[in-house]
C-alpha positions as a LaTeX table, in Angstrom:
\begin{tabular}{lrrr}
\hline
Residue & $x$ (\AA) & $y$ (\AA) & $z$ (\AA) \\
\hline
Met1 & 0.08 & $-0.10$ & $-0.04$ \\
Ala2 & 1.04 & 3.80 & $-1.03$ \\
Glu3 & 0.08 & 6.70 & 1.06 \\
Leu4 & $-0.52$ & 9.88 & $-1.16$ \\
Ser5 & 2.24 & 12.27 & $-0.42$ \\
Gly6 & 3.12 & 13.87 & $-3.47$ \\
Lys7 & $-0.03$ & 12.40 & $-5.37$ \\
Thr8 & $-2.34$ & 14.58 & $-7.40$ \\
Leu9 & $-6.31$ & 14.06 & $-7.27$ \\
Leu10 & $-8.88$ & 15.85 & $-9.40$ \\
Ile11 & $-12.15$ & 15.64 & $-7.81$ \\
Thr12 & $-15.47$ & 16.63 & $-9.13$ \\
Gly13 & $-17.78$ & 18.20 & $-6.78$ \\
Ala14 & $-15.16$ & 18.73 & $-4.17$ \\
Ser15 & $-16.28$ & 22.22 & $-3.01$ \\
Arg16 & $-18.03$ & 20.38 & $-0.13$ \\
Gly17 & $-19.47$ & 17.60 & 1.36 \\
Ile18 & $-18.04$ & 14.19 & 0.20 \\
Gly19 & $-15.69$ & 15.19 & $-2.61$ \\
Leu20 & $-14.38$ & 18.16 & $-0.20$ \\
Ala21 & $-13.91$ & 15.33 & 2.67 \\
Ile22 & $-11.88$ & 13.09 & 0.31 \\
Gly23 & $-9.99$ & 16.11 & $-0.54$ \\
Leu24 & $-9.03$ & 16.72 & 2.84 \\
Arg25 & $-8.10$ & 13.02 & 3.37 \\
Ala26 & $-5.63$ & 12.74 & 0.81 \\
Ala27 & $-4.55$ & 16.25 & 1.88 \\
Arg28 & $-3.47$ & 15.48 & 5.26 \\
Asp29 & $-1.00$ & 12.68 & 3.46 \\
Gly30 & 0.41 & 15.90 & 1.89 \\
Ala31 & $-1.52$ & 15.20 & $-1.91$ \\
Asn32 & $-2.31$ & 17.65 & $-4.11$ \\
Val33 & $-5.76$ & 18.61 & $-5.12$ \\
Ala34 & $-7.92$ & 19.90 & $-8.25$ \\
Ile35 & $-11.29$ & 21.29 & $-6.82$ \\
Leu36 & $-13.64$ & 21.09 & $-9.59$ \\
Ala37 & $-17.37$ & 22.70 & $-8.71$ \\
Lys38 & $-19.38$ & 25.32 & $-10.44$ \\
Thr39 & $-19.63$ & 27.32 & $-6.77$ \\
Ala40 & $-17.29$ & 30.08 & $-6.89$ \\
Gln41 & $-19.30$ & 32.75 & $-5.01$ \\
Pro42 & $-20.68$ & 32.19 & $-1.75$ \\
His43 & $-24.76$ & 30.50 & $-2.07$ \\
Pro44 & $-27.33$ & 31.03 & 0.70 \\
Lys45 & $-28.14$ & 27.21 & 0.72 \\
Leu46 & $-25.16$ & 25.96 & $-0.09$ \\
Lys47 & $-21.94$ & 25.76 & 2.41 \\
Gly48 & $-18.47$ & 26.69 & 0.77 \\
Thr49 & $-17.21$ & 27.63 & $-2.69$ \\
Ile50 & $-14.21$ & 26.06 & $-4.37$ \\
Phe51 & $-12.07$ & 28.78 & $-2.70$ \\
Thr52 & $-12.75$ & 27.99 & 0.47 \\
Ala53 & $-12.48$ & 24.05 & $-0.20$ \\
Ala54 & $-8.64$ & 24.99 & $-1.38$ \\
Ala55 & $-7.76$ & 26.83 & 1.94 \\
Glu56 & $-9.32$ & 24.01 & 3.92 \\
Ile57 & $-7.17$ & 21.55 & 2.40 \\
Glu58 & $-3.79$ & 23.28 & 2.06 \\
Ala59 & $-5.07$ & 23.97 & 6.17 \\
Ala60 & $-4.97$ & 20.54 & 5.87 \\
Gly61 & $-1.43$ & 19.74 & 4.70 \\
Gly62 & $-2.05$ & 19.41 & 1.03 \\
Arg63 & $-1.58$ & 21.65 & $-2.03$ \\
Ala64 & $-5.00$ & 23.04 & $-3.62$ \\
Leu65 & $-5.75$ & 23.96 & $-7.31$ \\
Pro66 & $-9.54$ & 25.84 & $-7.20$ \\
Leu67 & $-11.11$ & 25.40 & $-10.79$ \\
Gln68 & $-14.43$ & 26.65 & $-11.53$ \\
Cys69 & $-16.10$ & 23.77 & $-13.93$ \\
Asp70 & $-19.26$ & 22.67 & $-15.30$ \\
Ile71 & $-18.45$ & 19.26 & $-16.22$ \\
Arg72 & $-21.42$ & 19.13 & $-19.08$ \\
Asp73 & $-18.90$ & 21.35 & $-20.80$ \\
Asp74 & $-16.16$ & 19.38 & $-22.70$ \\
Ala75 & $-14.28$ & 22.58 & $-23.09$ \\
Gln76 & $-13.93$ & 23.60 & $-19.39$ \\
Ile77 & $-13.07$ & 20.08 & $-18.50$ \\
Glu78 & $-10.11$ & 19.97 & $-21.03$ \\
Ser79 & $-9.01$ & 23.11 & $-19.68$ \\
Ala80 & $-9.31$ & 22.28 & $-16.22$ \\
Val81 & $-7.37$ & 18.88 & $-16.94$ \\
Ala82 & $-4.70$ & 21.01 & $-18.31$ \\
Gln83 & $-4.44$ & 23.88 & $-15.89$ \\
Thr84 & $-4.19$ & 20.50 & $-13.01$ \\
Val85 & $-1.41$ & 18.92 & $-14.99$ \\
Ala86 & 0.39 & 22.37 & $-15.45$ \\
Ala87 & 0.05 & 23.04 & $-11.98$ \\
Phe88 & 1.29 & 19.61 & $-10.28$ \\
Gly89 & 2.29 & 17.47 & $-13.34$ \\
Gly90 & 0.06 & 15.18 & $-13.81$ \\
Ile91 & $-2.89$ & 13.12 & $-12.29$ \\
Asp92 & $-2.71$ & 10.21 & $-10.37$ \\
Ile93 & $-6.38$ & 9.65 & $-9.15$ \\
Cys94 & $-9.63$ & 10.95 & $-10.51$ \\
Val95 & $-12.47$ & 11.05 & $-8.46$ \\
Asn96 & $-16.16$ & 11.79 & $-9.97$ \\
Asn97 & $-18.05$ & 12.85 & $-7.24$ \\
Ala98 & $-20.17$ & 15.50 & $-8.47$ \\
Ser99 & $-23.76$ & 14.36 & $-8.65$ \\
Ala100 & $-27.58$ & 16.24 & $-9.74$ \\
Ile101 & $-30.89$ & 14.75 & $-7.80$ \\
Ser102 & $-34.43$ & 15.02 & $-8.49$ \\
Leu103 & $-36.62$ & 12.22 & $-6.90$ \\
Thr104 & $-39.66$ & 12.53 & $-9.19$ \\
Lys105 & $-41.70$ & 10.19 & $-11.13$ \\
Leu106 & $-41.32$ & 10.46 & $-14.80$ \\
Ala107 & $-44.87$ & 12.15 & $-15.40$ \\
Asp108 & $-43.75$ & 14.75 & $-12.82$ \\
Ser109 & $-39.67$ & 14.81 & $-14.20$ \\
Glu110 & $-39.12$ & 18.01 & $-16.29$ \\
Pro111 & $-36.56$ & 18.03 & $-19.21$ \\
Lys112 & $-34.22$ & 19.97 & $-17.94$ \\
Arg113 & $-34.05$ & 18.46 & $-14.52$ \\
Met114 & $-33.56$ & 14.98 & $-16.62$ \\
Asp115 & $-30.93$ & 16.74 & $-18.62$ \\
Leu116 & $-29.02$ & 17.91 & $-15.62$ \\
Met117 & $-28.82$ & 14.30 & $-14.09$ \\
Phe118 & $-27.71$ & 12.64 & $-17.29$ \\
Gly119 & $-25.32$ & 15.31 & $-17.88$ \\
Ile120 & $-23.52$ & 15.50 & $-14.47$ \\
Asn121 & $-24.20$ & 12.08 & $-13.35$ \\
Thr122 & $-23.27$ & 9.71 & $-16.23$ \\
Arg123 & $-22.24$ & 12.10 & $-19.05$ \\
Gly124 & $-19.84$ & 14.22 & $-16.75$ \\
Ala125 & $-18.24$ & 11.40 & $-15.20$ \\
Leu126 & $-17.22$ & 9.72 & $-18.57$ \\
Leu127 & $-15.89$ & 13.14 & $-20.29$ \\
Val128 & $-14.06$ & 13.54 & $-17.05$ \\
Thr129 & $-12.47$ & 10.35 & $-16.96$ \\
Lys130 & $-11.74$ & 10.34 & $-20.66$ \\
Ala131 & $-10.08$ & 13.84 & $-20.39$ \\
Cys132 & $-8.03$ & 12.26 & $-17.42$ \\
Leu133 & $-6.83$ & 9.19 & $-18.98$ \\
Pro134 & $-3.50$ & 10.20 & $-20.78$ \\
Tyr135 & $-2.13$ & 11.28 & $-17.51$ \\
Leu136 & $-3.87$ & 8.04 & $-15.28$ \\
Lys137 & $-2.06$ & 5.92 & $-18.14$ \\
Gln138 & 1.47 & 7.30 & $-17.20$ \\
Ala139 & 0.64 & 7.50 & $-13.08$ \\
Glu140 & 2.37 & 4.74 & $-10.83$ \\
Asn141 & $-0.97$ & 3.55 & $-9.13$ \\
Ala142 & $-3.66$ & 5.19 & $-11.03$ \\
His143 & $-7.19$ & 5.31 & $-9.69$ \\
Val144 & $-10.48$ & 6.49 & $-10.96$ \\
Leu145 & $-13.34$ & 6.18 & $-8.26$ \\
Met146 & $-16.92$ & 6.86 & $-9.14$ \\
Ile147 & $-19.37$ & 7.52 & $-6.07$ \\
Ser148 & $-21.91$ & 5.30 & $-7.22$ \\
Pro149 & $-23.97$ & 2.36 & $-5.98$ \\
Pro150 & $-23.85$ & $-1.40$ & $-6.68$ \\
Leu151 & $-25.30$ & $-2.75$ & $-9.63$ \\
Asp152 & $-28.61$ & $-4.51$ & $-7.44$ \\
Met153 & $-31.02$ & $-4.09$ & $-10.43$ \\
Lys154 & $-34.43$ & $-4.15$ & $-8.51$ \\
Pro155 & $-37.01$ & $-2.58$ & $-9.02$ \\
Gln156 & $-37.45$ & $-0.64$ & $-5.83$ \\
Trp157 & $-34.81$ & 1.50 & $-6.53$ \\
Phe158 & $-35.89$ & 2.55 & $-9.92$ \\
Ala159 & $-39.90$ & 3.27 & $-9.40$ \\
Gly160 & $-40.61$ & 6.63 & $-8.23$ \\
His161 & $-37.51$ & 8.19 & $-9.15$ \\
Val162 & $-36.49$ & 6.38 & $-12.53$ \\
Ala163 & $-34.17$ & 8.94 & $-14.40$ \\
Tyr164 & $-32.03$ & 9.64 & $-11.05$ \\
Ser165 & $-32.03$ & 6.21 & $-11.06$ \\
Ile166 & $-30.60$ & 5.47 & $-14.41$ \\
Ala167 & $-28.78$ & 8.68 & $-14.45$ \\
Lys168 & $-26.58$ & 7.64 & $-11.06$ \\
Tyr169 & $-26.46$ & 3.53 & $-12.39$ \\
Gly170 & $-24.84$ & 4.95 & $-15.57$ \\
Met171 & $-21.63$ & 5.86 & $-13.09$ \\
Ser172 & $-21.90$ & 2.19 & $-12.04$ \\
Leu173 & $-22.39$ & 0.81 & $-15.44$ \\
Ala174 & $-19.09$ & 2.53 & $-16.04$ \\
Val175 & $-16.86$ & 0.96 & $-13.39$ \\
Leu176 & $-18.00$ & $-2.15$ & $-14.74$ \\
Gly177 & $-17.03$ & $-1.98$ & $-18.21$ \\
Leu178 & $-13.72$ & 0.54 & $-17.44$ \\
Ala179 & $-12.36$ & $-1.80$ & $-14.90$ \\
Arg180 & $-12.10$ & $-4.27$ & $-17.88$ \\
Glu181 & $-11.12$ & $-1.55$ & $-20.54$ \\
Leu182 & $-8.59$ & $-0.16$ & $-18.69$ \\
Lys183 & $-7.15$ & $-3.48$ & $-17.11$ \\
Asp184 & $-4.26$ & $-3.41$ & $-19.69$ \\
Asp185 & $-3.50$ & 0.36 & $-18.86$ \\
Arg186 & $-2.86$ & $-0.55$ & $-15.15$ \\
Ile187 & $-5.60$ & 1.59 & $-14.19$ \\
Ala188 & $-8.04$ & 0.64 & $-11.24$ \\
Val189 & $-12.06$ & 1.53 & $-11.37$ \\
Asn190 & $-13.92$ & 1.21 & $-8.58$ \\
Ala191 & $-17.77$ & 2.42 & $-7.25$ \\
Leu192 & $-18.14$ & 3.66 & $-3.49$ \\
Trp193 & $-21.18$ & 4.12 & $-1.75$ \\
Pro194 & $-22.57$ & 4.56 & 1.24 \\
Arg195 & $-24.33$ & 2.41 & 3.11 \\
Thr196 & $-26.58$ & 5.52 & 5.13 \\
Thr197 & $-27.40$ & 8.92 & 4.32 \\
Ile198 & $-24.70$ & 11.50 & 4.45 \\
Ala199 & $-24.72$ & 15.02 & 5.94 \\
Thr200 & $-24.92$ & 16.86 & 2.70 \\
Ala201 & $-26.06$ & 19.60 & 0.83 \\
Ala202 & $-28.71$ & 17.18 & $-0.51$ \\
Ile203 & $-29.69$ & 15.39 & 2.31 \\
Glu204 & $-30.81$ & 18.89 & 4.04 \\
Asn205 & $-32.44$ & 20.70 & 1.13 \\
Val206 & $-33.51$ & 18.10 & $-1.03$ \\
Leu207 & $-34.73$ & 14.87 & 0.78 \\
Gly208 & $-34.88$ & 15.34 & 4.40 \\
Gly209 & $-33.76$ & 18.55 & 6.38 \\
Asp210 & $-33.03$ & 18.84 & 9.82 \\
Thr211 & $-34.39$ & 14.83 & 10.86 \\
Leu212 & $-32.38$ & 12.78 & 8.26 \\
Met213 & $-29.31$ & 15.35 & 8.64 \\
Arg214 & $-29.46$ & 14.24 & 12.50 \\
Met215 & $-29.70$ & 10.68 & 11.23 \\
Ser216 & $-26.69$ & 10.77 & 8.90 \\
Arg217 & $-23.09$ & 9.98 & 9.18 \\
Lys218 & $-20.50$ & 12.62 & 8.12 \\
Pro219 & $-18.69$ & 13.06 & 4.81 \\
Glu220 & $-15.60$ & 11.79 & 6.68 \\
Ile221 & $-16.42$ & 7.97 & 6.37 \\
Leu222 & $-16.10$ & 8.04 & 2.47 \\
Gly223 & $-12.69$ & 10.47 & 2.70 \\
Asp224 & $-11.29$ & 7.54 & 4.87 \\
Ala225 & $-12.69$ & 4.68 & 2.77 \\
Ala226 & $-11.31$ & 6.70 & $-0.68$ \\
His227 & $-8.33$ & 7.27 & 1.14 \\
Leu228 & $-8.06$ & 3.27 & 1.75 \\
Ile229 & $-8.98$ & 2.26 & $-2.04$ \\
Phe230 & $-6.37$ & 4.86 & $-3.31$ \\
Arg231 & $-3.37$ & 2.86 & $-1.03$ \\
Gln232 & $-4.65$ & $-0.40$ & $-3.28$ \\
Ser233 & $-2.50$ & $-2.05$ & $-5.76$ \\
Ala234 & $-4.17$ & $-0.25$ & $-8.96$ \\
Thr235 & $-3.19$ & $-3.98$ & $-10.73$ \\
Lys236 & $-5.17$ & $-5.82$ & $-8.41$ \\
Phe237 & $-8.17$ & $-4.22$ & $-7.03$ \\
Ser238 & $-10.42$ & $-3.09$ & $-9.84$ \\
Gly239 & $-14.10$ & $-3.40$ & $-10.61$ \\
Asn240 & $-15.60$ & $-3.61$ & $-7.10$ \\
Phe241 & $-18.47$ & $-2.18$ & $-5.76$ \\
Leu242 & $-17.64$ & $-1.11$ & $-2.02$ \\
Ile243 & $-20.16$ & $-0.31$ & 0.62 \\
Asp244 & $-18.23$ & 2.14 & 3.02 \\
Asp245 & $-18.39$ & 0.92 & 6.24 \\
Thr246 & $-18.07$ & $-2.65$ & 5.14 \\
Phe247 & $-14.85$ & $-2.01$ & 3.20 \\
Leu248 & $-13.15$ & 0.17 & 5.94 \\
His249 & $-14.52$ & $-3.13$ & 8.57 \\
Lys250 & $-12.99$ & $-6.17$ & 6.15 \\
Val251 & $-9.78$ & $-4.28$ & 4.81 \\
Asp252 & $-8.66$ & $-1.94$ & 7.73 \\
Gly253 & $-10.21$ & $-3.89$ & 10.40 \\
Val254 & $-12.17$ & $-0.67$ & 11.69 \\
Asn255 & $-14.79$ & $-1.50$ & 14.54 \\
Asp256 & $-16.01$ & 2.04 & 15.93 \\
Phe257 & $-18.65$ & 3.77 & 13.27 \\
Asp258 & $-20.08$ & 5.90 & 15.92 \\
Val259 & $-17.23$ & 8.55 & 15.29 \\
Tyr260 & $-18.82$ & 9.01 & 12.17 \\
Lys261 & $-22.45$ & 9.87 & 13.32 \\
Val262 & $-23.62$ & 13.38 & 13.13 \\
Glu263 & $-25.80$ & 12.75 & 16.49 \\
Pro264 & $-24.16$ & 10.29 & 18.59 \\
Asp265 & $-27.55$ & 8.55 & 19.89 \\
Ala266 & $-29.29$ & 8.58 & 16.69 \\
Leu267 & $-30.43$ & 5.66 & 14.89 \\
Leu268 & $-29.12$ & 5.73 & 10.95 \\
Ala269 & $-30.95$ & 6.22 & 8.06 \\
Pro270 & $-29.90$ & 4.04 & 5.35 \\
Asp271 & $-29.21$ & 5.54 & 2.23 \\
Phe272 & $-30.93$ & 4.31 & $-1.62$ \\
Phe273 & $-29.23$ & 1.28 & $-3.65$ \\
Val274 & $-27.96$ & $-0.52$ & $-0.70$ \\
Pro275 & $-28.59$ & $-4.40$ & $-1.63$ \\
Ala276 & $-30.75$ & $-6.25$ & 0.97 \\
Asp277 & $-27.98$ & $-9.01$ & 1.53 \\
Ser278 & $-25.15$ & $-6.17$ & 2.27 \\
Arg279 & $-25.05$ & $-6.53$ & 6.17 \\
Pro280 & $-23.51$ & $-3.52$ & 8.00 \\
Pro281 & $-20.83$ & $-4.22$ & 10.41 \\
Pro282 & $-21.00$ & $-5.52$ & 14.27 \\
Gly283 & $-22.43$ & $-2.82$ & 16.13 \\
Val284 & $-24.22$ & $-0.75$ & 13.59 \\
Thr285 & $-27.71$ & $-0.14$ & 13.94 \\
Leu286 & $-29.97$ & 1.04 & 11.34 \\
Ala287 & $-33.58$ & 2.93 & 11.57 \\
Pro288 & $-36.31$ & 0.73 & 10.75 \\
Ala289 & $-38.16$ & 1.73 & 7.40 \\
Ser290 & $-41.02$ & 2.94 & 9.44 \\
Met291 & $-39.19$ & 5.51 & 11.01 \\
Leu292 & $-38.38$ & 6.99 & 7.75 \\
Lys293 & $-41.97$ & 7.38 & 6.44 \\
\hline
\end{tabular}
């Protein structure tokens, strides 16, 4: 396993939440982090900008490059990748974290929202990965990470929000194909997904407000899980669909998951897309479905 000192990560959606947590954990090793996100000015409902994220990453011990980028625009992606390479000399890790969500039935799904979800979640992840490929091929232990779910093809994960689910599963299908496609290039491609809801702007503003936030885990659990993924050999660890706490427990022996809770005494709300046969590690208790209705 190799630490991340001197490694360069390009992370989409890194101005806050999960993307920032992944960048901060890498920064503690002394990594370089290119922060790709749209938010350059403070937003009343969204905490953080590319510049506040850069300040946090540098305070944590890393080097940061804040880049305003809409990953629906291929020219902006190419520019961001070029600026990253110019600043840091290459790219070792590509993290596709940026995502758009709208949990509506098809009859209520507006074309613009559907275009947004497909443009960011699936198409954007593919374009960012493609732009990084020439540099990942030159990296010593290259990784592509999708923040996307296991391919558990059950109707319950699609009905009621079919457009979002297809857009999100598109990222996971990319893992399935790219892990094989990029094997000879010695580039690992994996997916990581949280067992529980994570305290992010999406939970606060879209899904559940204060109640669900209190039943969530902090983004740091995904930062730690991603860090563990990047320390694996790219030639031996690829094509995996990982659940954060199970991966940390099995590979790194983590047993104390209470440190990630937003509220220490609260039961945890299960996230979408976690397969029924994926059992949590010992000591982890999830709220029953009846509490979430």
